[in-house]
All heavy atoms as a GROMACS GRO file, in nm:
protein
  606
    1MET      N    1   0.085  -0.118   0.000
    1MET     CA    2   0.000   0.000   0.000
    1MET      C    3   0.089   0.124   0.000
    1MET      O    4   0.196   0.124   0.061
    1MET     CB    5  -0.091  -0.001   0.123
    1MET     CG    6  -0.178   0.121   0.133
    1MET     SD    7  -0.285   0.116   0.276
    1MET     CE    8  -0.386   0.255   0.239
    2LYS      N    9   0.042   0.227  -0.068
    2LYS     CA   10   0.116   0.351  -0.077
    2LYS      C   11   0.023   0.465  -0.041
    2LYS      O   12  -0.095   0.465  -0.080
    2LYS     CB   13   0.168   0.371  -0.219
    2LYS     CG   14   0.260   0.488  -0.235
    2LYS     CD   15   0.294   0.518  -0.380
    2LYS     CE   16   0.359   0.401  -0.451
    2LYS     NZ   17   0.407   0.435  -0.585
    3LYS      N   18   0.075   0.563   0.034
    3LYS     CA   19  -0.005   0.679   0.072
    3LYS      C   20   0.086   0.801   0.082
    3LYS      O   21   0.198   0.791   0.131
    3LYS     CB   22  -0.074   0.653   0.206
    3LYS     CG   23  -0.175   0.758   0.246
    3LYS     CD   24  -0.251   0.712   0.371
    3LYS     CE   25  -0.360   0.812   0.406
    3LYS     NZ   26  -0.435   0.766   0.524
    4ILE      N   27   0.036   0.916   0.038
    4ILE     CA   28   0.107   1.043   0.050
    4ILE      C   29   0.046   1.118   0.168
    4ILE      O   30  -0.075   1.140   0.172
    4ILE     CB   31   0.094   1.129  -0.078
    4ILE    CG1   32   0.138   1.051  -0.202
    4ILE    CG2   33   0.168   1.261  -0.062
    4ILE    CD1   34   0.285   1.022  -0.210
    5ILE      N   35   0.132   1.157   0.263
    5ILE     CA   36   0.089   1.234   0.380
    5ILE      C   37   0.184   1.353   0.392
    5ILE      O   38   0.305   1.334   0.405
    5ILE     CB   39   0.092   1.150   0.508
    5ILE    CG1   40   0.005   1.025   0.494
    5ILE    CG2   41   0.048   1.233   0.630
    5ILE    CD1   42   0.020   0.924   0.607
    6CYS      N   43   0.128   1.473   0.388
    6CYS     CA   44   0.210   1.596   0.399
    6CYS      C   45   0.328   1.594   0.300
    6CYS      O   46   0.442   1.620   0.338
    6CYS     CB   47   0.257   1.617   0.540
    6CYS     SG   48   0.125   1.644   0.658
    7LYS      N   49   0.300   1.558   0.177
    7LYS     CA   50   0.398   1.555   0.067
    7LYS      C   51   0.508   1.450   0.084
    7LYS      O   52   0.608   1.452   0.014
    7LYS     CB   53   0.460   1.693   0.045
    7LYS     CG   54   0.359   1.799   0.007
    7LYS     CD   55   0.425   1.932  -0.020
    7LYS     CE   56   0.320   2.036  -0.055
    7LYS     NZ   57   0.379   2.165  -0.081
    8ARG      N   58   0.489   1.357   0.178
    8ARG     CA   59   0.584   1.246   0.196
    8ARG      C   60   0.516   1.117   0.153
    8ARG      O   61   0.401   1.092   0.186
    8ARG     CB   62   0.626   1.233   0.342
    8ARG     CG   63   0.710   1.348   0.389
    8ARG     CD   64   0.761   1.321   0.529
    8ARG     NE   65   0.833   1.437   0.577
    8ARG     CZ   66   0.827   1.482   0.701
    8ARG    NH1   67   0.756   1.420   0.792
    8ARG    NH2   68   0.896   1.588   0.736
    9GLU      N   69   0.593   1.034   0.082
    9GLU     CA   70   0.539   0.907   0.037
    9GLU      C   71   0.572   0.796   0.137
    9GLU      O   72   0.687   0.781   0.177
    9GLU     CB   73   0.596   0.871  -0.100
    9GLU     CG   74   0.540   0.742  -0.154
    9GLU     CD   75   0.592   0.710  -0.292
    9GLU    OE1   76   0.538   0.765  -0.389
    9GLU    OE2   77   0.690   0.631  -0.301
   10TYR      N   78   0.471   0.721   0.174
   10TYR     CA   79   0.486   0.606   0.263
   10TYR      C   80   0.440   0.484   0.184
   10TYR      O   81   0.324   0.477   0.141
   10TYR     CB   82   0.402   0.623   0.389
   10TYR     CG   83   0.443   0.744   0.470
   10TYR    CD1   84   0.384   0.868   0.450
   10TYR    CD2   85   0.544   0.734   0.565
   10TYR    CE1   86   0.423   0.979   0.524
   10TYR    CE2   87   0.585   0.844   0.639
   10TYR     CZ   88   0.524   0.966   0.618
   10TYR     OH   89   0.562   1.076   0.691
   11ASP      N   90   0.530   0.388   0.162
   11ASP     CA   91   0.502   0.274   0.076
   11ASP      C   92   0.550   0.146   0.144
   11ASP      O   93   0.669   0.130   0.174
   11ASP     CB   94   0.574   0.293  -0.058
   11ASP     CG   95   0.537   0.188  -0.161
   11ASP    OD1   96   0.476   0.086  -0.126
   11ASP    OD2   97   0.573   0.209  -0.279
   12THR      N   98   0.458   0.054   0.168
   12THR     CA   99   0.493  -0.072   0.235
   12THR      C  100   0.582  -0.160   0.148
   12THR      O  101   0.651  -0.247   0.200
   12THR     CB  102   0.366  -0.150   0.273
   12THR    OG1  103   0.288  -0.175   0.155
   12THR    CG2  104   0.282  -0.076   0.374
   13GLU      N  105   0.584  -0.136   0.018
   13GLU     CA  106   0.667  -0.216  -0.073
   13GLU      C  107   0.815  -0.178  -0.067
   13GLU      O  108   0.901  -0.262  -0.090
   13GLU     CB  109   0.617  -0.201  -0.217
   13GLU     CG  110   0.478  -0.257  -0.240
   13GLU     CD  111   0.472  -0.408  -0.229
   13GLU    OE1  112   0.563  -0.476  -0.279
   13GLU    OE2  113   0.375  -0.457  -0.170
   14THR      N  114   0.843  -0.052  -0.037
   14THR     CA  115   0.982  -0.005  -0.042
   14THR      C  116   1.042   0.025   0.096
   14THR      O  117   1.163   0.036   0.109
   14THR     CB  118   0.994   0.120  -0.129
   14THR    OG1  119   0.910   0.223  -0.076
   14THR    CG2  120   0.955   0.090  -0.272
   15ALA      N  121   0.958   0.039   0.197
   15ALA     CA  122   1.007   0.071   0.332
   15ALA      C  123   1.056  -0.054   0.404
   15ALA      O  124   1.022  -0.167   0.367
   15ALA     CB  125   0.895   0.136   0.413
   16GLU      N  126   1.137  -0.032   0.507
   16GLU     CA  127   1.190  -0.142   0.588
   16GLU      C  128   1.088  -0.182   0.694
   16GLU      O  129   1.044  -0.098   0.772
   16GLU     CB  130   1.319  -0.095   0.656
   16GLU     CG  131   1.377  -0.196   0.753
   16GLU     CD  132   1.494  -0.142   0.834
   16GLU    OE1  133   1.534  -0.025   0.813
   16GLU    OE2  134   1.546  -0.217   0.918
   17LEU      N  135   1.052  -0.310   0.696
   17LEU     CA  136   0.961  -0.361   0.797
   17LEU      C  137   1.038  -0.374   0.928
   17LEU      O  138   1.140  -0.441   0.934
   17LEU     CB  139   0.904  -0.496   0.755
   17LEU     CG  140   0.791  -0.552   0.840
   17LEU    CD1  141   0.704  -0.644   0.758
   17LEU    CD2  142   0.841  -0.624   0.962
   18ILE      N  143   0.988  -0.308   1.032
   18ILE     CA  144   1.054  -0.312   1.163
   18ILE      C  145   0.993  -0.421   1.251
   18ILE      O  146   1.064  -0.504   1.305
   18ILE     CB  147   1.044  -0.175   1.235
   18ILE    CG1  148   1.099  -0.062   1.149
   18ILE    CG2  149   1.111  -0.180   1.372
   18ILE    CD1  150   1.246  -0.070   1.120
   19LYS      N  151   0.859  -0.419   1.264
   19LYS     CA  152   0.793  -0.519   1.349
   19LYS      C  153   0.646  -0.527   1.312
   19LYS      O  154   0.584  -0.428   1.277
   19LYS     CB  155   0.805  -0.483   1.496
   19LYS     CG  156   0.747  -0.588   1.589
   19LYS     CD  157   0.769  -0.555   1.734
   19LYS     CE  158   0.709  -0.665   1.821
   19LYS     NZ  159   0.720  -0.632   1.962
   20LYS      N  160   0.592  -0.649   1.321
   20LYS     CA  161   0.451  -0.672   1.290
   20LYS      C  162   0.383  -0.730   1.414
   20LYS      O  163   0.438  -0.818   1.480
   20LYS     CB  164   0.438  -0.770   1.174
   20LYS     CG  165   0.298  -0.792   1.127
   20LYS     CD  166   0.300  -0.879   1.003
   20LYS     CE  167   0.165  -0.877   0.937
   20LYS     NZ  168   0.169  -0.944   0.807
   21ASN      N  169   0.264  -0.679   1.445
   21ASN     CA  170   0.185  -0.726   1.558
   21ASN      C  171   0.049  -0.771   1.504
   21ASN      O  172  -0.024  -0.691   1.447
   21ASN     CB  173   0.167  -0.613   1.660
   21ASN     CG  174   0.082  -0.656   1.778
   21ASN    OD1  175   0.093  -0.768   1.825
   21ASN    ND2  176  -0.002  -0.566   1.825
   22ALA      N  177   0.017  -0.900   1.520
   22ALA     CA  178  -0.111  -0.953   1.475
   22ALA      C  179  -0.192  -0.997   1.595
   22ALA      O  180  -0.139  -1.063   1.686
   22ALA     CB  181  -0.089  -1.070   1.380
   23VAL      N  182  -0.319  -0.961   1.595
   23VAL     CA  183  -0.411  -0.998   1.703
   23VAL      C  184  -0.523  -1.080   1.642
   23VAL      O  185  -0.587  -1.036   1.546
   23VAL     CB  186  -0.467  -0.872   1.772
   23VAL    CG1  187  -0.571  -0.909   1.876
   23VAL    CG2  188  -0.355  -0.792   1.835
   24GLY      N  189  -0.548  -1.198   1.695
   24GLY     CA  190  -0.652  -1.285   1.642
   24GLY      C  191  -0.596  -1.377   1.535
   24GLY      O  192  -0.477  -1.381   1.509
   25THR      N  193  -0.687  -1.449   1.470
   25THR     CA  194  -0.649  -1.542   1.366
   25THR      C  195  -0.710  -1.497   1.233
   25THR      O  196  -0.803  -1.415   1.231
   25THR     CB  197  -0.698  -1.684   1.397
   25THR    OG1  198  -0.840  -1.681   1.413
   25THR    CG2  199  -0.633  -1.738   1.523
   26PHE      N  200  -0.661  -1.551   1.124
   26PHE     CA  201  -0.710  -1.515   0.992
   26PHE      C  202  -0.861  -1.538   0.986
   26PHE      O  203  -0.910  -1.643   1.025
   26PHE     CB  204  -0.639  -1.596   0.883
   26PHE     CG  205  -0.681  -1.557   0.746
   26PHE    CD1  206  -0.632  -1.441   0.688
   26PHE    CD2  207  -0.770  -1.634   0.675
   26PHE    CE1  208  -0.670  -1.403   0.560
   26PHE    CE2  209  -0.810  -1.598   0.548
   26PHE     CZ  210  -0.760  -1.483   0.490
   27GLY      N  211  -0.934  -1.439   0.939
   27GLY     CA  212  -1.079  -1.451   0.927
   27GLY      C  213  -1.155  -1.405   1.051
   27GLY      O  214  -1.277  -1.394   1.048
   28ASP      N  215  -1.084  -1.377   1.160
   28ASP     CA  216  -1.148  -1.330   1.284
   28ASP      C  217  -1.199  -1.188   1.261
   28ASP      O  218  -1.120  -1.099   1.231
   28ASP     CB  219  -1.045  -1.334   1.396
   28ASP     CG  220  -1.098  -1.285   1.530
   28ASP    OD1  221  -1.216  -1.246   1.539
   28ASP    OD2  222  -1.020  -1.286   1.628
   29PRO      N  223  -1.330  -1.162   1.276
   29PRO     CA  224  -1.381  -1.027   1.251
   29PRO      C  225  -1.327  -0.922   1.347
   29PRO      O  226  -1.323  -0.804   1.314
   29PRO     CB  227  -1.533  -1.041   1.264
   29PRO     CG  228  -1.557  -1.173   1.326
   29PRO     CD  229  -1.435  -1.255   1.310
   30ALA      N  230  -1.279  -0.963   1.463
   30ALA     CA  231  -1.221  -0.869   1.560
   30ALA      C  232  -1.068  -0.864   1.548
   30ALA      O  233  -1.003  -0.784   1.615
   30ALA     CB  234  -1.261  -0.907   1.702
   31GLY      N  235  -1.010  -0.948   1.464
   31GLY     CA  236  -0.865  -0.953   1.449
   31GLY      C  237  -0.812  -0.837   1.368
   31GLY      O  238  -0.883  -0.776   1.288
   32TYR      N  239  -0.685  -0.805   1.392
   32TYR     CA  240  -0.621  -0.696   1.318
   32TYR      C  241  -0.471  -0.713   1.320
   32TYR      O  242  -0.416  -0.794   1.394
   32TYR     CB  243  -0.659  -0.559   1.375
   32TYR     CG  244  -0.616  -0.535   1.518
   32TYR    CD1  245  -0.492  -0.479   1.547
   32TYR    CD2  246  -0.698  -0.569   1.624
   32TYR    CE1  247  -0.452  -0.457   1.678
   32TYR    CE2  248  -0.660  -0.547   1.755
   32TYR     CZ  249  -0.536  -0.490   1.782
   32TYR     OH  250  -0.497  -0.469   1.912
   33GLU      N  251  -0.404  -0.633   1.235
   33GLU     CA  252  -0.259  -0.630   1.235
   33GLU      C  253  -0.211  -0.486   1.229
   33GLU      O  254  -0.275  -0.399   1.170
   33GLU     CB  255  -0.201  -0.710   1.118
   33GLU     CG  256  -0.233  -0.656   0.981
   33GLU     CD  257  -0.177  -0.744   0.868
   33GLU    OE1  258  -0.166  -0.865   0.886
   33GLU    OE2  259  -0.146  -0.687   0.763
   34GLU      N  260  -0.100  -0.463   1.297
   34GLU     CA  261  -0.030  -0.335   1.296
   34GLU      C  262   0.113  -0.366   1.256
   34GLU      O  263   0.175  -0.455   1.313
   34GLU     CB  264  -0.028  -0.270   1.434
   34GLU     CG  265  -0.163  -0.243   1.495
   34GLU     CD  266  -0.151  -0.199   1.640
   34GLU    OE1  267  -0.079  -0.266   1.717
   34GLU    OE2  268  -0.214  -0.099   1.674
   35THR      N  269   0.166  -0.292   1.158
   35THR     CA  270   0.301  -0.316   1.112
   35THR      C  271   0.376  -0.184   1.109
   35THR      O  272   0.330  -0.088   1.049
   35THR     CB  273   0.302  -0.380   0.972
   35THR    OG1  274   0.213  -0.492   0.970
   35THR    CG2  275   0.441  -0.426   0.934
   36LEU      N  276   0.491  -0.182   1.177
   36LEU     CA  277   0.574  -0.061   1.183
   36LEU      C  278   0.678  -0.067   1.071
   36LEU      O  279   0.748  -0.168   1.057
   36LEU     CB  280   0.642  -0.050   1.319
   36LEU     CG  281   0.734   0.070   1.339
   36LEU    CD1  282   0.656   0.201   1.334
   36LEU    CD2  283   0.809   0.057   1.472
   37TYR      N  284   0.688   0.042   0.996
   37TYR     CA  285   0.785   0.054   0.887
   37TYR      C  286   0.869   0.179   0.906
   37TYR      O  287   0.828   0.274   0.972
   37TYR     CB  288   0.713   0.067   0.752
   37TYR     CG  289   0.648  -0.057   0.701
   37TYR    CD1  290   0.515  -0.085   0.730
   37TYR    CD2  291   0.716  -0.146   0.620
   37TYR    CE1  292   0.453  -0.198   0.681
   37TYR    CE2  293   0.655  -0.259   0.569
   37TYR     CZ  294   0.523  -0.285   0.600
   37TYR     OH  295   0.462  -0.398   0.550
   38LYS      N  296   0.986   0.179   0.840
   38LYS     CA  297   1.073   0.296   0.836
   38LYS      C  298   1.112   0.320   0.690
   38LYS      O  299   1.158   0.228   0.621
   38LYS     CB  300   1.199   0.271   0.920
   38LYS     CG  301   1.291   0.390   0.930
   38LYS     CD  302   1.408   0.358   1.023
   38LYS     CE  303   1.502   0.475   1.038
   38LYS     NZ  304   1.616   0.441   1.124
   39THR      N  305   1.096   0.444   0.644
   39THR     CA  306   1.129   0.478   0.506
   39THR      C  307   1.280   0.497   0.491
   39THR      O  308   1.353   0.507   0.591
   39THR     CB  309   1.060   0.608   0.462
   39THR    OG1  310   1.116   0.718   0.534
   39THR    CG2  311   0.909   0.601   0.484
   40GLU      N  312   1.326   0.506   0.367
   40GLU     CA  313   1.468   0.530   0.339
   40GLU      C  314   1.517   0.661   0.403
   40GLU      O  315   1.632   0.672   0.441
   40GLU     CB  316   1.491   0.539   0.188
   40GLU     CG  317   1.505   0.408   0.119
   40GLU     CD  318   1.542   0.426  -0.028
   40GLU    OE1  319   1.576   0.538  -0.071
   40GLU    OE2  320   1.534   0.326  -0.101
   41LYS      N  321   1.427   0.758   0.411
   41LYS     CA  322   1.463   0.888   0.468
   41LYS      C  323   1.449   0.893   0.620
   41LYS      O  324   1.470   0.997   0.681
   41LYS     CB  325   1.380   0.998   0.404
   41LYS     CG  326   1.410   1.014   0.257
   41LYS     CD  327   1.336   1.129   0.195
   41LYS     CE  328   1.375   1.143   0.048
   41LYS     NZ  329   1.307   1.254  -0.016
   42GLY      N  330   1.414   0.780   0.682
   42GLY     CA  331   1.409   0.771   0.828
   42GLY      C  332   1.276   0.804   0.892
   42GLY      O  333   1.268   0.818   1.013
   43TYR      N  334   1.170   0.814   0.812
   43TYR     CA  335   1.037   0.841   0.867
   43TYR      C  336   0.968   0.710   0.903
   43TYR      O  337   0.982   0.610   0.832
   43TYR     CB  338   0.951   0.918   0.766
   43TYR     CG  339   1.009   1.051   0.728
   43TYR    CD1  340   1.053   1.075   0.598
   43TYR    CD2  341   1.022   1.153   0.821
   43TYR    CE1  342   1.107   1.197   0.562
   43TYR    CE2  343   1.076   1.276   0.786
   43TYR     CZ  344   1.118   1.297   0.657
   43TYR     OH  345   1.172   1.418   0.621
   44PHE      N  346   0.893   0.712   1.012
   44PHE     CA  347   0.822   0.593   1.058
   44PHE      C  348   0.675   0.602   1.023
   44PHE      O  349   0.617   0.710   1.020
   44PHE     CB  350   0.837   0.577   1.209
   44PHE     CG  351   0.975   0.543   1.253
   44PHE    CD1  352   1.064   0.643   1.289
   44PHE    CD2  353   1.018   0.412   1.258
   44PHE    CE1  354   1.193   0.613   1.330
   44PHE    CE2  355   1.146   0.380   1.298
   44PHE     CZ  356   1.235   0.481   1.334
   45PHE      N  357   0.615   0.484   0.997
   45PHE     CA  358   0.470   0.480   0.978
   45PHE      C  359   0.416   0.344   1.019
   45PHE      O  360   0.486   0.245   1.021
   45PHE     CB  361   0.431   0.515   0.834
   45PHE     CG  362   0.473   0.417   0.727
   45PHE    CD1  363   0.388   0.318   0.684
   45PHE    CD2  364   0.597   0.428   0.666
   45PHE    CE1  365   0.424   0.231   0.583
   45PHE    CE2  366   0.636   0.342   0.565
   45PHE     CZ  367   0.549   0.242   0.523
   46LEU      N  368   0.287   0.346   1.055
   46LEU     CA  369   0.215   0.224   1.090
   46LEU      C  370   0.119   0.190   0.977
   46LEU      O  371   0.041   0.275   0.933
   46LEU     CB  372   0.134   0.241   1.218
   46LEU     CG  373   0.205   0.220   1.350
   46LEU    CD1  374   0.110   0.250   1.465
   46LEU    CD2  375   0.260   0.080   1.363
   47TYR      N  376   0.125   0.066   0.932
   47TYR     CA  377   0.027   0.012   0.839
   47TYR      C  378  -0.071  -0.067   0.926
   47TYR      O  379  -0.029  -0.149   1.008
   47TYR     CB  380   0.093  -0.080   0.737
   47TYR     CG  381  -0.007  -0.167   0.663
   47TYR    CD1  382  -0.078  -0.116   0.555
   47TYR    CD2  383  -0.033  -0.296   0.704
   47TYR    CE1  384  -0.171  -0.194   0.489
   47TYR    CE2  385  -0.125  -0.375   0.639
   47TYR     CZ  386  -0.195  -0.324   0.532
   47TYR     OH  387  -0.288  -0.401   0.468
   48THR      N  388  -0.201  -0.040   0.912
   48THR     CA  389  -0.302  -0.111   0.991
   48THR      C  390  -0.409  -0.169   0.901
   48THR      O  391  -0.442  -0.112   0.797
   48THR     CB  392  -0.367  -0.016   1.094
   48THR    OG1  393  -0.423   0.096   1.027
   48THR    CG2  394  -0.265   0.031   1.197
   49ASN      N  395  -0.463  -0.283   0.943
   49ASN     CA  396  -0.570  -0.349   0.869
   49ASN      C  397  -0.638  -0.448   0.962
   49ASN      O  398  -0.572  -0.506   1.049
   49ASN     CB  399  -0.513  -0.422   0.747
   49ASN     CG  400  -0.620  -0.461   0.648
   49ASN    OD1  401  -0.732  -0.410   0.651
   49ASN    ND2  402  -0.586  -0.551   0.558
   50GLY      N  403  -0.769  -0.467   0.946
   50GLY     CA  404  -0.838  -0.560   1.033
   50GLY      C  405  -0.976  -0.597   0.984
   50GLY      O  406  -1.023  -0.552   0.880
   51GLY      N  407  -1.041  -0.678   1.068
   51GLY     CA  408  -1.176  -0.725   1.039
   51GLY      C  409  -1.282  -0.620   1.072
   51GLY      O  410  -1.254  -0.514   1.128
   52GLU      N  411  -1.406  -0.654   1.041
   52GLU     CA  412  -1.519  -0.562   1.059
   52GLU      C  413  -1.542  -0.520   1.204
   52GLU      O  414  -1.598  -0.413   1.229
   52GLU     CB  415  -1.646  -0.625   1.003
   52GLU     CG  416  -1.652  -0.625   0.852
   52GLU     CD  417  -1.649  -0.485   0.793
   52GLU    OE1  418  -1.724  -0.398   0.840
   52GLU    OE2  419  -1.571  -0.464   0.699
   53GLU      N  420  -1.502  -0.600   1.301
   53GLU     CA  421  -1.524  -0.567   1.442
   53GLU      C  422  -1.396  -0.520   1.511
   53GLU      O  423  -1.391  -0.509   1.633
   53GLU     CB  424  -1.581  -0.689   1.514
   53GLU     CG  425  -1.717  -0.731   1.461
   53GLU     CD  426  -1.765  -0.862   1.519
   53GLU    OE1  427  -1.710  -0.909   1.621
   53GLU    OE2  428  -1.858  -0.920   1.459
   54SER      N  429  -1.292  -0.493   1.434
   54SER     CA  430  -1.162  -0.452   1.489
   54SER      C  431  -1.152  -0.300   1.494
   54SER      O  432  -1.234  -0.229   1.436
   54SER     CB  433  -1.049  -0.508   1.402
   54SER     OG  434  -1.036  -0.431   1.284
   55PRO      N  435  -1.048  -0.248   1.560
   55PRO     CA  436  -1.026  -0.104   1.559
   55PRO      C  437  -0.984  -0.051   1.421
   55PRO      O  438  -0.987   0.069   1.397
   55PRO     CB  439  -0.911  -0.082   1.658
   55PRO     CG  440  -0.890  -0.210   1.729
   55PRO     CD  441  -0.955  -0.318   1.647
   56TYR      N  442  -0.944  -0.141   1.331
   56TYR     CA  443  -0.894  -0.102   1.198
   56TYR      C  444  -0.977  -0.169   1.090
   56TYR      O  445  -0.934  -0.264   1.027
   56TYR     CB  446  -0.747  -0.140   1.183
   56TYR     CG  447  -0.659  -0.090   1.294
   56TYR    CD1  448  -0.598  -0.178   1.383
   56TYR    CD2  449  -0.636   0.046   1.310
   56TYR    CE1  450  -0.516  -0.132   1.485
   56TYR    CE2  451  -0.554   0.093   1.412
   56TYR     CZ  452  -0.496   0.003   1.498
   56TYR     OH  453  -0.415   0.050   1.598
   57LYS      N  454  -1.096  -0.119   1.067
   57LYS     CA  455  -1.188  -0.181   0.971
   57LYS      C  456  -1.142  -0.163   0.826
   57LYS      O  457  -1.184  -0.236   0.738
   57LYS     CB  458  -1.327  -0.123   0.989
   57LYS     CG  459  -1.388  -0.158   1.123
   57LYS     CD  460  -1.523  -0.093   1.140
   57LYS     CE  461  -1.587  -0.134   1.269
   57LYS     NZ  462  -1.544  -0.062   1.385
   58GLU      N  463  -1.057  -0.064   0.803
   58GLU     CA  464  -1.007  -0.038   0.669
   58GLU      C  465  -0.854  -0.034   0.670
   58GLU      O  466  -0.794   0.008   0.768
   58GLU     CB  467  -1.057   0.097   0.618
   58GLU     CG  468  -1.206   0.103   0.599
   58GLU     CD  469  -1.253   0.238   0.548
   58GLU    OE1  470  -1.167   0.326   0.523
   58GLU    OE2  471  -1.375   0.256   0.534
   59GLU      N  472  -0.796  -0.075   0.562
   59GLU     CA  473  -0.651  -0.067   0.544
   59GLU      C  474  -0.610   0.080   0.547
   59GLU      O  475  -0.674   0.165   0.486
   59GLU     CB  476  -0.619  -0.129   0.407
   59GLU     CG  477  -0.476  -0.140   0.374
   59GLU     CD  478  -0.456  -0.205   0.238
   59GLU    OE1  479  -0.532  -0.177   0.144
   59GLU    OE2  480  -0.362  -0.284   0.227
   60ASN      N  481  -0.502   0.112   0.622
   60ASN     CA  482  -0.460   0.251   0.635
   60ASN      C  483  -0.311   0.261   0.666
   60ASN      O  484  -0.251   0.166   0.715
   60ASN     CB  485  -0.540   0.320   0.745
   60ASN     CG  486  -0.529   0.471   0.740
   60ASN    OD1  487  -0.500   0.529   0.636
   60ASN    ND2  488  -0.551   0.536   0.852
   61ILE      N  489  -0.256   0.378   0.641
   61ILE     CA  490  -0.119   0.412   0.679
   61ILE      C  491  -0.126   0.540   0.760
   61ILE      O  492  -0.194   0.635   0.721
   61ILE     CB  493  -0.029   0.431   0.555
   61ILE    CG1  494   0.002   0.294   0.494
   61ILE    CG2  495   0.100   0.504   0.591
   61ILE    CD1  496   0.086   0.300   0.367
   62LYS      N  497  -0.053   0.542   0.872
   62LYS     CA  498  -0.048   0.660   0.960
   62LYS      C  499   0.098   0.691   0.990
   62LYS      O  500   0.172   0.605   1.037
   62LYS     CB  501  -0.122   0.630   1.089
   62LYS     CG  502  -0.120   0.743   1.188
   62LYS     CD  503  -0.191   0.704   1.317
   62LYS     CE  504  -0.178   0.814   1.419
   62LYS     NZ  505  -0.234   0.776   1.548
   63SER      N  506   0.140   0.814   0.961
   63SER     CA  507   0.278   0.853   0.993
   63SER      C  508   0.288   0.876   1.143
   63SER      O  509   0.194   0.925   1.206
   63SER     CB  510   0.319   0.978   0.916
   63SER     OG  511   0.245   1.090   0.959
   64ILE      N  512   0.403   0.839   1.201
   64ILE     CA  513   0.425   0.860   1.344
   64ILE      C  514   0.568   0.908   1.366
   64ILE      O  515   0.656   0.885   1.284
   64ILE     CB  516   0.397   0.732   1.428
   64ILE    CG1  517   0.487   0.616   1.386
   64ILE    CG2  518   0.252   0.691   1.420
   64ILE    CD1  519   0.476   0.494   1.477
   65SER      N  520   0.590   0.974   1.478
   65SER     CA  521   0.723   1.024   1.512
   65SER      C  522   0.812   0.910   1.558
   65SER      O  523   0.765   0.800   1.591
   65SER     CB  524   0.711   1.128   1.624
   65SER     OG  525   0.667   1.065   1.743
   66ALA      N  526   0.941   0.937   1.564
   66ALA     CA  527   1.037   0.836   1.614
   66ALA      C  528   1.005   0.801   1.759
   66ALA      O  529   1.014   0.684   1.799
   66ALA     CB  530   1.179   0.889   1.601
   67ALA      N  531   0.964   0.900   1.838
   67ALA     CA  532   0.929   0.875   1.979
   67ALA      C  533   0.807   0.784   1.989
   67ALA      O  534   0.804   0.691   2.071
   67ALA     CB  535   0.903   1.007   2.051
   68LYS      N  536   0.706   0.807   1.906
   68LYS     CA  537   0.586   0.721   1.905
   68LYS      C  538   0.620   0.581   1.855
   68LYS      O  539   0.564   0.482   1.903
   68LYS     CB  540   0.475   0.782   1.819
   68LYS     CG  541   0.412   0.904   1.879
   68LYS     CD  542   0.323   0.867   1.995
   68LYS     CE  543   0.252   0.990   2.047
   68LYS     NZ  544   0.176   0.965   2.167
   69ALA      N  545   0.711   0.571   1.759
   69ALA     CA  546   0.754   0.440   1.709
   69ALA      C  547   0.822   0.361   1.821
   69ALA      O  548   0.795   0.243   1.840
   69ALA     CB  549   0.847   0.456   1.590
   70GLU      N  550   0.907   0.430   1.897
   70GLU     CA  551   0.976   0.365   2.011
   70GLU      C  552   0.873   0.320   2.116
   70GLU      O  553   0.883   0.211   2.170
   70GLU     CB  554   1.075   0.465   2.072
   70GLU     CG  555   1.158   0.407   2.184
   70GLU     CD  556   1.264   0.310   2.137
   70GLU    OE1  557   1.312   0.322   2.023
   70GLU    OE2  558   1.299   0.219   2.215
   71GLU      N  559   0.777   0.406   2.143
   71GLU     CA  560   0.671   0.373   2.239
   71GLU      C  561   0.590   0.250   2.191
   71GLU      O  562   0.561   0.161   2.269
   71GLU     CB  563   0.579   0.494   2.252
   71GLU     CG  564   0.471   0.483   2.355
   71GLU     CD  565   0.387   0.609   2.362
   71GLU    OE1  566   0.444   0.719   2.382
   71GLU    OE2  567   0.264   0.599   2.346
   72TRP      N  568   0.558   0.247   2.062
   72TRP     CA  569   0.483   0.134   2.006
   72TRP      C  570   0.565   0.006   2.018
   72TRP      O  571   0.510  -0.099   2.052
   72TRP     CB  572   0.450   0.164   1.859
   72TRP     CG  573   0.362   0.060   1.797
   72TRP    CD1  574   0.227   0.052   1.799
   72TRP    CD2  575   0.407  -0.056   1.724
   72TRP    NE1  576   0.184  -0.060   1.731
   72TRP    CE2  577   0.292  -0.127   1.683
   72TRP    CE3  578   0.531  -0.104   1.688
   72TRP    CZ2  579   0.300  -0.244   1.610
   72TRP    CZ3  580   0.539  -0.221   1.614
   72TRP    CH2  581   0.423  -0.290   1.576
   73LEU      N  582   0.695   0.013   1.991
   73LEU     CA  583   0.781  -0.105   2.001
   73LEU      C  584   0.790  -0.158   2.143
   73LEU      O  585   0.803  -0.277   2.165
   73LEU     CB  586   0.922  -0.072   1.951
   73LEU     CG  587   0.939  -0.067   1.800
   73LEU    CD1  588   1.074  -0.007   1.764
   73LEU    CD2  589   0.924  -0.205   1.740
   74ASN      N  590   0.782  -0.070   2.241
   74ASN     CA  591   0.794  -0.110   2.381
   74ASN      C  592   0.664  -0.162   2.441
   74ASN      O  593   0.664  -0.207   2.555
   74ASN     CB  594   0.848   0.005   2.464
   74ASN     CG  595   0.993   0.035   2.432
   74ASN    OD1  596   1.070  -0.054   2.400
   74ASN    ND2  597   1.030   0.162   2.439
   75LYS      N  598   0.553  -0.155   2.366
   75LYS     CA  599   0.425  -0.206   2.415
   75LYS      C  600   0.427  -0.357   2.421
   75LYS      O  601   0.486  -0.425   2.347
   75LYS     CB  602   0.310  -0.163   2.327
   75LYS     CG  603   0.261  -0.026   2.353
   75LYS     CD  604   0.119  -0.007   2.309
   75LYS     CE  605   0.098   0.035   2.169
   75LYS     NZ  606  -0.035   0.063   2.130
   0.00000   0.00000   0.00000
């Protein structure tokens, strides 16, 4: 998935995957996944996707700061 946010491109195909967190099993309507990526230029973003009853009903990309990325990793 690719998304432009504030004139910056975030692309799951070209960014470095840092860590993936999956909750539930495949097909679980409440299940979801969060994946942390880092771009070549050092920007962090979360890719999220989930079932109809999850917090992430639609596939999305959200840019986050390095501090938020560290906080997410420590959860």
